[in-house]
N, C-alpha and C positions, 0 to 999 in steps of 0.2 A: 828397205825404206829407211830414211834418216829423218832425224828430228829437224823440222822446218815449219814455216808459217802455215797455219791452217791444219796442222797435224794434231790430233788427240794423243797426247804422250802420257803414259802411266808410269809414275815413278815411285820407287821405294826409297825411303831416305831416313837418315839418323842425323840429328843435330846435336853437337857438342858445344860447351863453352869452353872458355880458356883454361878451365880447371879439368878439362876432359870428362865432365859430368854430362850424362845424356839428358837433354832438355825435352826433345820431341822426337818421335819415331813413328813410322806407319806400320811397325811390327804386328800390332794388334789388329787394326782395321783393313790392312792390305793396301795395295798401290794406290796413290793419289793420281787421278787423271786430270789433266788440265789442257786447255786449247793454247798451243804454242803461238807466240807472237801477239797475244792479246792482253799482256801484263796481268795474267791471273796468278802468277807467282813473281818473286822478286826478280827485277830485270837482269841483275848480275847472274842469277841462277839460269834464266832463259839463254843468256849469251853463252854460258859455259856448256849448256846442253846442245845448242845449234850445231847441226851436222852429225851427231852421234847416232849410233845404231842401237838396235835392242840388244840388251845385256851389257852395253857399255857402262863402266863405272866412272864417276867424275867426283873429285874432292875439291871443295870451293870454300875458302875463308871469305867471310862477309863481314865488312866494318859495320859499325853502327850506322854510318852515313849511307852506306849501300843497302842496309837492312831496315830496321825499324826506328832509326833515328837516335839521337842522343837522349839520355834520361834527363827530363826536366822537373826538377824539385817542385815547382809551383803547380804541377799537375797532379800532386798528391795532397789532398786536403784532410785535415782532422775535423770530424763532424760529432756533435754531442749525440750520444745514445738516446738522450731524453727526447730528441726530436722524432723518435720512431716508436710507434706503439708495439711492435713486435721486435724490440730490441734484443731479445734473448735468441733470435733466430740469426742474428749477424755474427758470421764466422770468418775468420781469416781464411784467404785462399778462394773464396766464393767470387764468381764473376757475376756482375749485374749490368743490365742494359739501361742506359740513361737516355733520356730525350733532351737533345741539347739543341740550341739554335741552329748548329750546323748538321743536324740529323742525329739518328741513333748512334750511340757510343758505347763501347764496352769498358767498364771499369772493374778493377779488382780490389777486394776488401784485403788490405795487406796487415793490418794491425787491429787488435781489439782489446781495450782495457776496460776498467770499471766505469769510466765516465765518456769515453769516445771511442771512435774507430776512424781508421785511415782509409780514405777511398782514393785509389790511384788510377788515373786515367791514361798513364803511358802504357804503350803496348808492353806486354810482360817481357819481351825480349829487347826492350829499348835499352841503349847503352852497352849492349853486349856485342863482343866479336864472336860471331858464330862459325862453326866448322861443320859444313855439310858433307855428308858421305852419301851420294846418290847413285842408284842403279836404274837404267832404264829397263823397264819391265815389259812395255809393249808401246807399239806406235801404230797409228791407224789414220786413214784419211777422215777429216771432220765432215759431218753431214752438212748440207747447204743451211739448214736451221741453226746448227751450232756455230757456223760461221757468221751468219746474220745476227745471232744473239751475243756472239762474243764470248761464249763459254760452253763447257761441256754439258750435255743433257744428262741430268743425274738420275733421271728415271731408272731405277733398277741396277744403278751402278753398285749400291750397297757400300760404298767406301767410307761412309760417316762424315765426309766433308761436305761443306758447301762449295759451290763452284763458281762463285763470283760475288 
């Protein structure tokens, strides 16, 4: 079986930045399953995996444009701590979900000082060139329900990821 549209593909991956530092990996939670051809992963990764077999390895370099976009300074805002009753709970590195006019959006608290904190709405990997080392762990046919919904049924997958 090969990686093709409407196949559920499970991948192990490690992502490095240009300094060769590991940014993300599936080592702890196990392979990430996704429905191929439904844009559940970066399109450049789907393209690189197309036609591969189980146990194939792929290395892909992803530019910011192909990945999570350029870093936009205006998407990071300094906010006074005095506006929050639980200011002592605000810590750098914490992700929060915000309700925006465009729907829910994740933001990261990137800096905290005595008077303010910085809330960054850029994707954590925005502006980075990423280097993916991917292994195809498994390939199976998608169920009719998975095809209809456009994502992998996560019940019992245990991978720790959301699937769309």
